[in-house]
N, C-alpha and C positions, 0 to 999 in steps of 0.2 A: 504494500500500500504506500502510495506517495501522496503528499499534500503540497499544494502550491497556493500560497497566499499572495494576495495583491491588494492594492488600494490605499496603503498607508501614505503619510505625508505630513505636511505642516498645515495647521489650521489655527485660526484665532480663537481665543476663549469665547464661548457662546456659540461657536460654529458647529457644523455637522460634517460627518465623514462616513463613508461606507467602505468597509473592507470585506473581502470575500476569500473563500478558500475552496479550491476544487480538489476532490480526492479521486485518485485513479488506482486501478489494480483490482484485486479480488476482495470485494467488500461484502461482509455478511449483511443479511437483511436487518438483523437486530443490531443497531449501532447508535452511538451518541456522537454528535459533532459539536464542536464549540471552540471557545477562545479562552486562553489564559493570557496574562500579561505579566511582564517583569520590568519594574522601574529600576533605575540605577541604585544599587545598594540595598535592594529589597528582594524578598523571596517572590517566586512566581506564584500568582494567585489566579483563582478562577474568576472569569468575567461573566460568561454565560454559556449555557449548554442547551442543546435541543436534541431530543431523542428521535429516532426514526418514526415513532408514533406521534411526535409533535409536542411532547411535554417539554416545557422550558424551565430553566433554573437560572437565576441571576444573582450576582453578588449584590449585597445591600447598597453598596456605593454607586451602582449604576442603574438600579431600579427606577423606572419612570423616565430614564434618559436614553437607554440603549434598548434596541430591539433585535433579537436574534431570529433568523428564519432560515429555511433550507429548501432546496429543490432536490427532492429525492431522486428524480429521474436523472439528474446531472451530478448527483453526489456532491453538491455544492452547498456551503453554508455562508450566510451573510450576517454581518453585524452592522446595523445602522446605529451610528452614534450621534446624539444630539446634545445640545447644551454642554458642550465639552468644556472641561476645566483643566487648568495646568496640571493638576494632580492625575489626570488621565494619561499624561505623557508616559509612554512605555513602549517596549517591544511587545507586540501582540503575536502570540503563537497559536496557530490553529492546531486543534487536537481532534483525533478520531479514535474511538475505541469500539471494538466490535466483539461479538460473542461467537466463538467457534468451538464446537465440541465441549461446551460447558466451561470454557475459560475465556476471560476477557483479555484482549490484546490491545495495546496502546501505541498510537503513532503520533508523531509531531511534525509540523511544517517548519519551515526555515525562519519564520518570524518576519513581521513587517513593522517598521517603526512609525509610531504615531506621536507627533510632537504638537502640543497645544501651547502656543505662545503668541504674544503680540509683537 
């Protein structure tokens, strides 16, 4: 499984940005896709996840501002970010985990940098 993220960049505080991640390879029907982020000097943290069945999970810090969605036919996940704050600045990593033969397997994309600054 390979993950290719795109869409990061520089945005002003209060602005919006959408990042996406396309997965390729042999992917199980039961899977979760989503985003983690890592700011300088901090641990990687969950931002948002969406299951293949459509269940979503968000970090408290982004609830009401970020929206995760996915296109199952294209194995692509999107993160629409609004009302961005400087503290959202981080490298955002795409994540996919899927269930095969009773075991979960975890995959990571290369990361895309989101910088929120005036």
